[in-house]
N, C-alpha and C positions, 0 to 999 in steps of 0.2 A: 150354309153355303155362302151367304153374303160376306162372312168373315174371310173366307178363302178367296173370293172373287175380288174384293177390294184391293189387295196388294197387287194383283195382276193388272187391274185397270190402271193403277198408278204407273206400272212398268210400261203398259201400252201407250199411255199418254206421253210419258217421257221419251219413248222410242220414236214416236211420230213427230213430236215437237223438235227432236234433235236432227231429223233427216235433212232439213234445208241447210243446216250448218255444215254438212259434209260436202267437201269439194273434191273433185277428181275421181269420184266413183265411176265405175264403168258397167255397162250392161253386157252380160254374157248371154249371147243369143242361143236359142234352142237349136239343137242339131249340129252345132259347130264344135269341133275339137279344139281345145285351148290348153296351153301349157300353164301350170300353176306352181306357186311357191318358188319361183326363180329356179326351176329345175326342168328335167326332161319328163317329169310326170305330166301326163295329159288326161283330160276328162272330157266327156261329151254329154252335156245336160240335155234332158228331153224337154225342159221348160226354161224360161228366162230366169236368171238370177242376177243380182247386183253384186259386183266385186267392190269392196270398200277400199279406199285409198290407204287407210290406216292399217298397218300390218302388226300382228301380235309379236312377231320377231323378224329377224333378218331374212330367213328362208321360209316364210310362211305367208299366208294370205287368208282373208275372210270373205265369204260370200253370204248373202242373206236375201230373203224374200221381202221381209217387212221391217228389217232393222235387226242388228246382231243381238239385241236383248230379247228378241222374240223368236228368231230362228237363225242361229249362227252356224255356218258350215266352214270349218277351218281345215286348211291343207298345210302340212309340214314336210319339209325335206331337210333333215338335220344330219350334219356330218358329226363324226365322233368328236367329243369334247365341247359341243355346243349345247345351248339350252333351247327349250321350246319357245320361251317368251323372252322379251327384253328383261334384263335384271331390274328388280324392284329396288334392292339395296344390296349390291354385291358384297359389302362388308358385313352388314348385320343380318341380312336375310338372303343368302346366296341361293339361287335356283339350282336344282339338280341338273346334272349334265348327262346327255346321252353318251354311251360308250359302245363302240362296235363289238365289244365282247359281251354285251348284254344278251340274255336269253329273251325269247318272245314273252315269257311270263313276267319279265321285268318291265315291259312297256306299260301295262296298266298302272303299275306303281309309279312310274316316271310321270305319267300324266296326272295322277292323283296328287303327288307331292308338289308338282308344278302349280296345279290349281290352288292348293292350300296356301302357297306363298303368294302367287300372283294375284289371287282374288281375296286373300286375307280371310279365308274361311276355314273353320274347323268342322263344318257340317258337310262332309263328303263321304259317300259310301259306294263301294264297288258292288254291283248287284249281280253281275254275271260275266263269265269269261269262257271262251271256247276257242279251239283251233279253227282257223278259217283261211283258205288260200287267198292270197292277194298279190297282184302283179306277177303271177306265175311262180310265186314262192310260198313257202309255209308262212302263215301269218296268224294273227290273233284278232278276234272280234270280242269286244266287251261293252258292257253297259254300266251306267253309274247314275247317281243322283246327288244333287248338292244344292246349297243355297249360297248366294253371294253375300258378302259382308254387308250388314246394315240393310238387309232386304228380307222380306217375309214371303218370297215366292219360291216354291219348290220347283227345281229344274231337273229334267231328265236328259241323259246324254247317251250317245252310242258312238263307238269308234272302231276303226279297222286299221291295222298297221302291219308292216313287215320290214325286216332288215335286208336290204339288197346291196351287195358289194360294200358292206360296212356302213351303209347310210340308212337312216330311219325314214321311212315314208309312212305318214300317219294322216288319216282323215277323221275328223270328229264332227259331231253334230250335237248342239245343245239347244234346248228350248224349254219354256215353262211347261211343267207336267200337265197343267190344265190347258186343253185345246190344242196348243201349237205343236207339241211334240208328236202326238198321234196323227195330227193333220199333215205334217210335213216330213216325217221321217222316211216315207217312201221315196221322196225326192233325193234324200241323202243316199239311200241304198242303191238307187238307180245310178247315181254318179259314181259310187264306189265300184259298181259292176262294170262301168265303162272305163275305169282307170287303166292306163297303159304307160309303160316306160318306153320312150322313143330313143333311138340311137343318137348319141351326141353328134352335132354337125361336124363334118370333117374340117380340119384346120386348113387354111389356105396359105 
């Protein structure tokens, strides 16, 4: 067991030592509806989360409880032709792009292929996928496992997504498989259940 715990301890130490360096983070209070991912997608957490100032991509954002290496909750609002993450190398390692013509069954593959490039990992496996309503539409819920490049920590993930009016709305949760995923996944599921799409503000 010590062999498995040691890499996780290294990740925990790195996550906590990095927290003071993050500027511009914001506390998301419990019981308050908040718009996420620069979109009309709103969620209402039942507990406090921290929103990180660094974004995975243009229309996305990350929340965490203890640091995104320990429990990362990501929101995406992606229009057709855009990527989930910022490009690593558009010329040599282009990220896959969402298309409004995709099927729901294409969403897990989009996330997997994006992770493989953005995280530089070949250790990614999809463990389960099933239909699940989301935002009042037909959606997909899926789970996966992976390891980041140059890291010996097994991570588990769960995601829920739907395509609404040609736009992909996706919420994901990643955490080390030991301790953190099982401890915090209920908070992710609660946030997903609270998700709503608000009507755009009327133009003045």
